[in-house]
N, C-alpha and C positions, 0 to 999 in steps of 0.2 A: 389460191387454195394451198399451193405447196408451202407458202410462207407460214401457214398456220398448222402444219403437221406437228405432232408431239415430238419431244426430244428423243424418244426411243424409236422413232421411225427410221427406216433404212435410209431415206433421203437425208435426214438430219445427221445421222452417223457418218454418211459419206461426205457431206459438206464440212462438218466440224471435226470429224475424226473420233467423236465420243458421243455418249448419250447423256451427259450431265446437264441438268437444268440448274436454275438458281437454287432449288431446294437442296440438291446434292452438295453444291458448293457451300451453302450455309451450314449444312450438317457437318461438313468437314471442318469448317471454321469453329463451330461450336465444340466439336470433339477435341480439336487442338487446344482451345482455350480451357476446357475442363481438365484436360490432361496437364496442361501447364499450371493451372491453379492447384491441382492436386500435388504436383511436384513442389511448388513453392511452399505450400502448407506443410508438406512433409519435411522440407529443408528447415523451415522455421521451427518445427518440433524436434529438430536434431535427429531425425531418423537416418539411420545409416544404410548404405547400399542403394540409395536412390540415384537414378540416372535421368538426365533431361530427356523428356519424351520426344520421339520423332513425330513430325507432322504427318497427318493422313495424306497419302499420295493423291495428287490431282492428275487429271488427264494430261498427258505429255510428260509426266515424270518418268524417270528411267526405271523406277521400281514398280513392277507389276505384280498382280496377284494378292495385294493387301487390301485392307478395308478402303473403300472408295473406288476401286476398280470395278466398273460396271460389268465387265466380262465375267467376274467371279463373285461379286458382291452386290447386294441390292441396298436400297435405302433402309429396309428392315434390318439388314446386317449392321448398318451404321447405328441405328437406334438401339439394337441389342448391345452393341459395344458401349454406347453411352450409358445404358442401364447398369453396366458394371461399376459405375462411379457413384451410384445411389448408396446412401448410408444404410446399414443394416439396422432397421428399427426394432427387430425382434430381440437383438442383444441388449438394447437400451431398456426395453420394457421388462426384461426378465431379471 
């Protein structure tokens, strides 16, 4: 029974030190790839002032309190972050 407890259970957090499941890791990878793609596209368009994006911190990283840290952020926060990369369709329609 203990083996099938959800990742956010106290047992799982104690054993693994975090509550990340495959979903959170995949969202972090997607966020990193979208940010990198946006950076590369901007560089190709000769946009100035662009800096290479930092990857979303994973459990065990030394930077805490950023997107991906389950103590302060949820999967919904990561999804909201990804939504910032969606194109603004209202500007194209007008």
